VEXDREN-2710 file (C-alpha; in Angstrom, 1 decimal):
% VEXDREN-2710
k/r/px/py/pz
1/MET/1.9/45.8/-52.1
2/GLY/3.0/43.6/-55.1
3/ARG/2.3/39.8/-55.2
4/ARG/6.0/39.1/-54.8
5/THR/6.2/41.0/-51.7
6/VAL/3.2/39.3/-50.1
7/LEU/4.6/36.0/-51.1
8/LEU/7.9/36.9/-49.4
9/ILE/6.1/37.9/-46.3
10/VAL/4.1/34.9/-46.2
11/ALA/7.3/32.7/-46.7
12/ILE/9.0/34.5/-43.7
13/ILE/6.0/33.9/-41.3
14/VAL/5.9/30.2/-42.4
15/ALA/9.7/29.9/-41.8
16/LEU/9.3/31.7/-38.4
17/ILE/6.5/29.3/-37.4
18/GLY/8.7/26.4/-38.3
19/VAL/11.5/27.5/-36.4
20/THR/9.3/28.1/-33.3
21/LEU/7.7/24.7/-33.6
22/VAL/11.2/23.0/-33.8
23/LEU/12.5/24.9/-30.8
24/LEU/9.5/23.9/-28.8
25/TYR/9.9/20.2/-29.8
26/VAL/13.5/20.4/-28.9
27/ARG/12.7/22.1/-25.5
28/GLY/10.1/19.3/-24.9
29/ILE/12.7/16.7/-25.5
30/ASP/15.2/18.5/-23.2
31/ASN/12.5/18.8/-20.4
32/ARG/11.5/15.1/-20.7
33/ALA/15.4/14.0/-20.5
34/LYS/15.9/16.2/-17.4
35/ALA/12.7/14.9/-15.7
36/GLY/14.1/11.4/-16.4
37/GLN/17.5/12.3/-14.9
38/GLU/16.0/13.9/-11.8
39/THR/17.0/12.2/-8.6
40/VAL/14.8/11.6/-5.4
41/GLU/16.0/10.5/-2.1
42/VAL/15.2/6.7/-1.4
43/LEU/15.9/4.7/1.8
44/TYR/18.3/1.7/1.4
45/THR/19.4/-1.2/3.8
46/LYS/23.0/-0.5/4.9
47/THR/23.2/-3.8/6.9
48/ALA/21.0/-7.0/6.6
49/ILE/17.7/-6.9/8.5
50/ALA/16.4/-10.0/10.2
51/LEU/12.8/-11.2/10.0
52/GLY/10.6/-9.6/12.4
53/THR/12.8/-6.6/13.2
54/SER/10.9/-3.4/13.6
55/GLY/11.7/-0.3/11.4
56/ALA/12.5/1.8/14.6
57/ASP/14.9/-0.8/15.9
58/SER/16.4/-1.2/12.4
59/GLN/16.9/2.5/12.4
60/LYS/18.6/2.5/15.8
61/ALA/21.0/-0.2/14.8
62/GLY/22.1/2.0/11.7
63/SER/20.7/-0.5/9.1
64/PHE/19.4/2.4/6.9
65/GLU/21.1/4.9/4.6
66/SER/19.6/7.5/2.2
67/ARG/20.7/7.5/-1.6
68/GLN/19.8/9.7/-4.6
69/VAL/18.2/7.5/-7.2
70/PRO/17.0/8.6/-10.7
71/ARG/13.2/9.1/-10.4
72/ASP/12.5/6.7/-13.3
73/ALA/14.5/3.9/-11.5
74/VAL/12.6/4.0/-8.2
75/ALA/11.0/0.7/-7.1
76/GLY/7.2/0.7/-6.4
77/GLY/6.5/1.4/-2.8
78/ALA/9.9/2.9/-2.1
79/LEU/10.2/5.0/1.0
80/SER/12.4/8.0/1.8
81/THR/12.0/8.0/5.6
82/VAL/11.5/5.3/8.2
83/ASP/8.2/6.9/9.6
84/PRO/5.8/4.8/7.8
85/ILE/7.3/1.5/8.9
86/ALA/8.7/2.5/12.4
87/ASP/6.1/0.3/14.1
88/GLN/6.1/-2.4/11.5
89/GLN/8.2/-5.6/11.3
90/ALA/10.4/-6.8/8.4
91/LEU/8.1/-9.7/6.7
92/ASN/11.3/-11.4/5.4
93/ALA/14.9/-11.2/6.0
94/ILE/16.2/-8.2/3.9
95/ALA/19.7/-8.2/2.5
96/ALA/21.9/-5.3/2.6
97/GLY/21.9/-2.7/-0.3
98/GLN/18.1/-3.2/-1.0
99/PRO/15.7/-0.3/-1.6
100/VAL/13.3/-0.1/1.5
101/THR/9.8/-0.5/0.3
102/THR/6.3/-0.7/1.9
103/PHE/6.0/-4.3/0.6
104/GLN/8.7/-5.7/3.0
105/TRP/7.0/-4.4/6.2
106/GLY/3.9/-5.3/8.1
107/THR/2.6/-7.2/11.1
108/VAL/4.5/-10.6/11.3
109/GLY/2.3/-13.6/11.8
110/THR/-1.0/-11.9/10.6
111/SER/-3.0/-12.8/7.5
112/SER/-2.9/-9.3/6.4
113/SER/1.0/-9.2/6.3
114/ILE/1.1/-9.7/2.4
115/PRO/-0.2/-6.7/0.8
116/ILE/-2.2/-8.2/-2.1
117/PRO/-3.3/-5.5/-4.5
118/GLY/-6.8/-5.1/-5.8
119/ASN/-8.7/-8.2/-6.9
120/LYS/-5.4/-10.2/-7.3
121/MET/-4.4/-13.4/-5.6
122/ALA/-1.1/-14.3/-4.0
123/LEU/0.8/-17.2/-5.5
124/SER/4.2/-18.7/-4.2
125/LEU/6.8/-20.6/-6.2
126/GLN/10.4/-21.7/-5.4
127/LEU/13.2/-20.8/-7.6
128/GLY/17.0/-21.0/-7.6
129/ASP/19.3/-18.1/-7.6
130/PRO/19.8/-17.7/-11.4
131/GLN/16.1/-18.1/-12.1
132/ARG/15.3/-15.3/-9.8
133/VAL/18.0/-12.9/-11.0
134/ALA/20.6/-13.8/-8.3
135/GLY/18.5/-12.5/-5.5
136/PHE/17.9/-9.0/-7.0
137/VAL/14.2/-9.5/-7.1
138/GLN/12.6/-8.0/-4.1
139/PRO/9.1/-7.2/-2.8
140/GLY/8.0/-4.2/-5.1
141/SER/9.9/-5.6/-8.1
142/GLU/8.2/-6.2/-11.5
143/VAL/9.3/-9.3/-13.4
144/ALA/8.9/-10.9/-16.8
145/ILE/8.4/-14.6/-16.6
146/PHE/9.8/-17.0/-19.4
147/LEU/9.0/-20.6/-19.9
148/THR/11.2/-23.1/-21.4
149/ARG/9.6/-26.4/-22.7
150/THR/9.2/-29.0/-25.3
151/ALA/5.8/-29.0/-26.8
152/ALA/3.9/-32.2/-27.3
153/GLY/5.2/-34.0/-30.5
154/GLY/8.0/-31.4/-30.7
155/THR/11.8/-32.3/-31.1
156/GLU/13.6/-29.2/-29.6
157/PRO/12.8/-27.0/-26.5
158/THR/11.3/-23.5/-27.1
159/THR/11.7/-20.5/-24.7
160/SER/9.1/-17.8/-24.8
161/LEU/7.6/-15.0/-22.8
162/LEU/4.8/-16.4/-20.6
163/LEU/3.9/-13.3/-18.5
164/ALA/5.2/-9.7/-18.4
165/ARG/5.0/-7.0/-15.7
166/ILE/4.1/-9.2/-12.8
167/PRO/4.5/-7.6/-9.3
168/VAL/6.5/-9.4/-6.5
169/ILE/4.8/-8.9/-3.1
170/ALA/7.1/-11.1/-0.9
171/VAL/10.5/-13.0/-1.0
172/GLY/11.5/-15.6/1.6
173/PRO/14.9/-17.4/1.6
174/THR/15.3/-21.2/1.8
175/THR/17.7/-23.9/0.7
176/THR/17.5/-27.2/-1.0
177/THR/20.0/-30.1/-0.4
178/LYS/21.1/-31.9/-3.7
179/SER/22.9/-35.1/-3.7
180/SER/24.9/-36.8/-6.3
181/THR/26.9/-40.1/-6.6
182/THR/30.3/-40.0/-8.2
183/GLY/31.8/-43.0/-10.2
184/ASP/33.5/-44.3/-7.1
185/GLY/30.3/-44.5/-5.3
186/THR/31.0/-41.5/-3.2
187/THR/28.0/-39.3/-2.3
188/ASN/28.3/-35.6/-2.6
189/THR/25.8/-33.3/-0.9
190/GLU/25.4/-29.7/-2.0
191/THR/23.2/-27.0/-0.4
192/VAL/21.6/-24.9/-3.2
193/PRO/20.2/-21.5/-2.3
194/ASN/16.6/-21.1/-3.4
195/ALA/13.9/-18.6/-2.5
196/ILE/10.0/-18.6/-2.2
197/LEU/8.6/-15.7/-4.4
198/THR/5.1/-14.6/-4.0
199/LEU/3.4/-12.9/-6.9
200/ALA/0.2/-11.0/-7.3
201/LEU/-1.7/-12.6/-10.0
202/ASP/-5.2/-13.1/-11.4
203/GLN/-6.8/-16.5/-11.9
204/LYS/-5.6/-17.1/-15.5
205/GLN/-2.0/-16.0/-14.7
206/SER/-2.0/-18.3/-11.7
207/GLN/-3.1/-21.1/-13.9
208/GLN/-0.3/-20.4/-16.4
209/ILE/2.3/-20.3/-13.7
210/ILE/1.2/-23.5/-12.1
211/LEU/1.0/-25.4/-15.4
212/GLY/4.3/-23.8/-16.6
213/GLN/6.0/-25.0/-13.7
214/SER/5.0/-28.5/-14.1
215/VAL/5.6/-28.9/-17.9
216/GLY/8.9/-26.8/-18.0
217/GLU/11.3/-24.4/-16.4
218/LEU/10.5/-20.8/-15.5
219/TYR/13.0/-18.0/-15.5
220/PHE/12.4/-14.4/-14.1
221/ALA/13.8/-11.3/-15.6
222/LEU/13.9/-8.2/-13.5
223/LEU/12.2/-5.1/-15.1
224/THR/12.7/-1.4/-14.9
225/LYS/10.0/1.2/-15.9
226/GLN/11.9/1.4/-19.3
227/SER/12.2/-2.3/-19.9
228/LYS/10.2/-3.5/-23.0
229/THR/8.6/-6.9/-23.6
230/GLY/6.3/-8.2/-26.1
231/GLY/5.7/-10.8/-28.9
232/THR/4.7/-14.3/-28.6
233/ALA/7.2/-16.0/-30.8
234/GLY/9.6/-18.3/-29.0
235/THR/13.3/-19.1/-29.4
236/THR/14.3/-22.6/-30.3
237/THR/17.7/-24.2/-30.4
238/SER/17.9/-24.1/-34.3
239/GLY/17.2/-20.3/-34.2
240/LEU/20.3/-19.7/-31.9
241/GLY/22.8/-19.7/-34.7
END
């Protein structure tokens, strides 16, 4: 067999290997895409559920419905059936259209009603609707927390990422009364919707939240599994344009 023939055979083999590797790579991408698009059945609230209502009573009242949700978008602790929470009570009022998760249910009035994971501690803070993503943050959600403040000696405020991937373990509705006086001396009273959000944090994160709330304004961003956060550089007013 001549040298040219051998080289030709080797070239053909290398080409076949290359084509095979490309096909395997493309097939892997396709499989990952299909896995991301795969849907699973998740329980959602069809109507609002009052604090203390049991899962069984909620089911009898027709408060649940099943939805097909992309697997990658399923909230932590999401349920597909009522069975795990049938004998438990809603720890907070649950709005209609929310995924039903294990974090929302337990025994009302007991110290174990808040499911604190691992070695974390529970810390609560009160936020208005815009700061908590207009009520879309629910138990089981993960949030990024941003802080806007003016540093000591600074001349303009800076907004930066304070904490990322923080789990929310409880949400409780509340309201705040806000009064203002007009130029003619008339006092206007406005009821502002707020919520008490309880987070699972370690000690350092708790200290950051407490201090951050006292020196600036906190804003939450709701995350999905694909959401990306990172970097410590903040944004200033001069950097907006």
